[in-house]
C-alpha positions, 0 to 999 in steps of 0.5 A: 910296140915294135920296138918292144918284140926288137927288144924280146928277140934281142934279151932273150936270144941273148938268153936262149944261145945255148938253145938255138945254137948250141955250139956258139958258145963253145965256139967264143970259149974257145976262141976268146977265152971263157972270162971273156966271153962271160963279160961280153953275154953279161954285157949284152945280158944287160943293155938287152933288159935295159932295151927291154924297160925302155921298150915296154915304158915307150909301149905303154904310152901307146894307145893300144887297147885291151886284148881281155879284161881281167876278172875281178879278184886277179890283182890280189891272185897275182900279188899271192902268187908273186912271193911263191916267185921271189920265193924259188928266185930267192931259192935259185941263189942259196945252196940247196935246200928242200925249195930248190931240190923238188923245183931243180931249177928255181930261177926258171920256175920264179920266171913262169909263176912271175909271167903266167902272175901277171897275164893273169891280171893285164890284158893290155896287149904290150903286155900280154907280150911281154909276159907272154915272151917270158913264159915261152922262155920259161918253158922252153928253157925247162926243157932245155935243162931236162934235156942237156941233164939227160946227157949228162951235161948238168948235174942237179941241185943236191940238199944241203941243209933245210935252213936254207930254205927258211933263208929263202922264205924271210928273204922272198917275204921281206923283198916281197913285202917290200916291193908291194908296199912301195918298189914295185910302184916306184919301179914300175910305174904301177903298184900292185894293187890299186889301194895302195896307188899313192 
């Protein structure tokens, strides 16, 4: 469990640099150049993500009890919410349609929905720690992005075409269906719905 805590501190810390130490990123860019900073930050993001995955797997093998028993039906609610989360995630990488312009920061929203959805159906201590940490990160990032937008540091997405909403829904639904079918079980070792467990 301690390893999971450390991994989350490192991973989320890397993704909160601009919030916690706003001048650090610019100082690094001024010192080593933007391409080098992007490469270092990307490498740190990947390495710490791998660390989180490893630490979560290790925590799952520890004899840690339940903090709460999710009510019946929560797995189905989680799966339903995940469809929305995946659609928002896909929309965040496409030119702006209605989804992107209305949600403003669809990738951050996707992470928050993902974390909340999984908190509803997972009461183990290690799961609560993981998903609560990501939910808190999403809330902090949303507040930070709103303040940066008010200061004029970033601009909100500008609507391009509704066809990108259709693309987001189609691609998101396909990815969601694949995750339910087998991919989630292959990657995480747990079937999203017990009846689908192989």
